[in-house]
N, C-alpha and C positions, 0 to 999 in steps of 0.2 A: 504494500500500500504506500503510495506517495503522499507525503505531507504537503499540503498547500499552505502558502503564507496566509496568516490571519492577523489583522490588526483591528482594534476597536479604540480609536483615538478621538477624544472630544476636547474642544477648546472654547473658551469664552473670550472673545476679543472685544476690546473697547478702544475707540479713538474719537478725538474731538475735532471740531471745526477750527479753522484758523483763529487764533486769539480768543477762542471760545465765543465767537460771534454767533448769534442765533440764526444760522444760515439754513438749517433743515426746517424750513417753514411748512406749515400744514399743507400748502398747495403743492409742494414737491416731495413731501415725506414718503408717500407710497411709491413714487417714481424712484427715489433714492433706494428705498428698501428693495424694490423689484430689481434694480440694476445690480445691487449687491448679491441678491439671491441668484440671479441668472449667471453671474460670473462665478459664484461658488459652485454651482452645478456644472459649469463648463470645466472647472478644475477637478471635478470628481468628488466634491464635498456634499454632505447631506445637511442642508440648513434645517435647524430645529427651531430657532427663534431669532428674530431681528426686532429691535426696538430702540428707543432712546427718547431724547428730547431735542430741542432746537440746537443745542450746542455739542451733542455727542451721540454716538451710535454704539449699541451693544450687538454682538453677533454670537450666537451659540451654534456650533457646527461640528459634525463629525468630519474627519478629513483623512485622506489616504496617506500612507507612510511615504509615498513618493513625492509629496508636496512639502515644501518648507513653510514654516509659519510666516516668515517675512514675505514669501511669495504670495501666500494666501491674502495677507492684509494689504500688501501693495496692490495686488490686482483687484481686490474688492473695492478699495478706496478709489483706485484709478478709474475703474469702469463707471462708478457713480459720478465722479467728478467730471469725466469726459462727457458723459451724457448731459449733465446739467449745463456745463459751460459751452458745449458745442451745439446742442439741440433745443433744450428746454428754456434756458435763460442765458443766451449767448452774450448779452450786453450787461449782465449783472455779475457781481463778484461772488465766487464760490470756491472755497479751497479748504482742504483738510489740514490739520496740523501734521508735522512731520513724524511724530512719534505715535506709539500705540502701546497698549497693554494686552498681554495674553495670559490666560490662566488655564491650567489643565483642569479637566472636569472628570470626576469618576462617574461611571454609569448610573449609580444610585442617586446622584445629585442632579441629573438632567432635568427632571420635572421642576425642582425647586428653582434652579437657575433660569429655566425657560419662563416660568411664571414671573420671576423678578424682572426679566427683560421685557416681557409683554406688558408689564404694568409700570414701566418707567415713569410716565407722567404722574401717576398717583404716588409712587414712592418719593419722587422729588417734591411734589406738593406737600405731602404729609411729613417730609423729612425722615422717612423710614428707609433710607438708602444704606447699603453695605459699603462703607468707605473704602474697603480693600478692593471692591469691584468698580470703583469710580476713579478713574485716573485724572 
């Protein structure tokens, strides 16, 4: 019997807008999330949750062992930024900060983190954020 490779890798990624400006406005939020999700799928990732507020994004995804974390974040950020600056709002400023945070996630924490990400506006409004997950 031949053994096949098996990986089960999950990460919680966080990145902000340039200078934490409120650039992910309600009119483009779903477009930004959709661009990130499509890019992740092209990279072989399984998107579990995307959320955030106007000045930052959270992404929870499973990813293949053939992909580096820096490549995942760079391409996810780049696809959304390119779409907004070239097609959706070409005359308006939109830019991500250069850095990001990535946290490994165990399988038994997926639901907890996914719920946290999906309820970002509520967590920030009620000040019930997990500071270690907010870069």
